[in-house]
C-alpha angles and dihedrals in degrees: 000000000000115000112243113252092239090068096050094076120129123269094244094051090053095051113116116244093243090053092055088048090053090052092049093050092048091052093048093051090062091073108055123197119275115247127229093259092050093048092048092048093051092046091052090047093055091047093052093043090061090060097050124091115245115266107236135179128213138174130024092287093056098238114186123241096348094128092069119097118246109272123238115230128198093214097255123131091226092059092052092048093048091052092048092052089055101039111024107123091204090055090045090053090054089048092052090050087055091048092050091051091056090065095056099077093059090047097054097036096064120106120238116288118275111253115220116185135183130197128182120203108239087191108025120222112234113222133178092266095041145292119313107235110164139017124203118190134188121191132178129183122207118198122212106295097244090054092075100029095049093044090051092047090049092055092043089056090046089053090051088050089053088052091053090048089053091050090049090050090051088056089049091051090050091052092047091051090049092049092050091044095052091045088057090046090052093049091048092052091046088054089055092051092046090050090050090051092052091051092048092049093048091049089050090048090056090050093049091046090058090049091049091052088050089051093238094110135045123248089234089068090059091046093054091050093049089050089052089051091054091050090052092048090051091048090051090051090051089053089057088058091048090049091054091050092048091048092052090049091052092048089052093052091047094050088229124151116275114271095031111156114242110199117181128213109242093215110123115239119245113246123211145120129267116276090217120089119248093254092060091048092050090050090052090050090055088056094049114139092238092054092044089051091059092046091051090053088054089053089047092057090047087059091045088056089055090050091050091049089057089065088070091065128074125271121221124226124196127185147160129215116200115196113199111214128198125222119290121254088245107060090200092059113121114248091014110182093008111161122232121230120196124191121211134198125180138172128211109216113203113226104173094073092154092059091049091048089052091056091049093048091049091054091048091051091051089050090054089047092056091045090056090046089052091055091046091049090050092051091049091049092051089050091049090048090056091048093050092047089052090052091050093050092047092048091050091048093049093047092050091048095047100041097034101043121359102046094051090048092047091048091051090047092050093050091047093050090047090053091046091053092053089053091047097249097111136043133228094260091060091052092049092049093048092046093049092048092050093051094042091056090052089051091049090052091051090046089054090053092048092047091049093049093049091046090052089055089051090048092057090046091052094044092044097226141053114293123212116230126222118267119279094249092059097050 
């Protein structure tokens, strides 16, 4: 018997309206709403992403960023730091770890996949209203509500932790750039002092040479001075090697192409102490991004424990079976070809409660582990703050002593010995000692400035934000 045309309609067109609504609701539940933390983290990610240079590959070996032309720097620390924030591959790696973490909440928050099944009757069952030919089923399982919400919150907190780790790494990059910069500045100033020493020694050699020709000085005096000149020339050449090494180190931190020139501004850094009291600095240390990152991981595992606890509660399954029925043998039969719809509800009852409790207890233990690590990190940061402050105070003391007292005295002594030698009341050794002491004190003053500048960069890294220095008149 030919099947009437009215019964050859498609499965989808026969689906009841409420069944399509059930399918729509099930699909929408798979993408839960984004929480405030997650939205804020993604917003911050997009803002930071706009300030980073694109990560490109070139060449067969896949080198990163080598297609870019070498940048031109004006010698300022701020320019180097700005470039490092945009191009440092280490910082970019930390950023991508943060980006990857932002995708995890949506991944773990989804409900189990919707199960759609089809069955065709190999031997149809004849019913009063007609033969049963096909069966279409839809089934959806819903875990305990806190399973998805807590898991999503845990990953959102982990993503926030990754953001704080990125911010901490940015502070680390800033400190590394500052350290490399001030090392270059120190080497450059040492080169100036060594060049001055060579000029002073050569001038003294000319003076001694005249006295030797006049038979009022011994040739050994001239020999000692010339030997001292050669030592100074060798020292200056060694500084060239140190400058090359320091420049390569700075280029590496910046993420700049190899061979990039690294000029350094010759302006001496100001040296002072923070205007903020120690209690405010310690409070800032406690809020450091690195410490907050560890604390957020502890909160994340607390939420993971909640998600694990949800496994100990039942899961609900809902489903619908739609049996497609052909026309009855008797065309006049009431409800001929009427489809059957069966609703289904099921519950998964967890039996391995001990295993689920073990997972919850593991997450709680890891949360306590991170809490202890947070406290340890805070204690280490407080210790480092004290160490950096001691370096700053010592650098300020040394600079004040050298520039305010010792260098003027050494300069006066050198000039007096030089005058005494010309009048025959002093020998060459006394001049060389006075000259070396005068230049050494200048080097120590410059070293104090470089140490203080590097320590200030470390201070801002430890505190986690810029620190305002005391006014110039109180330094």
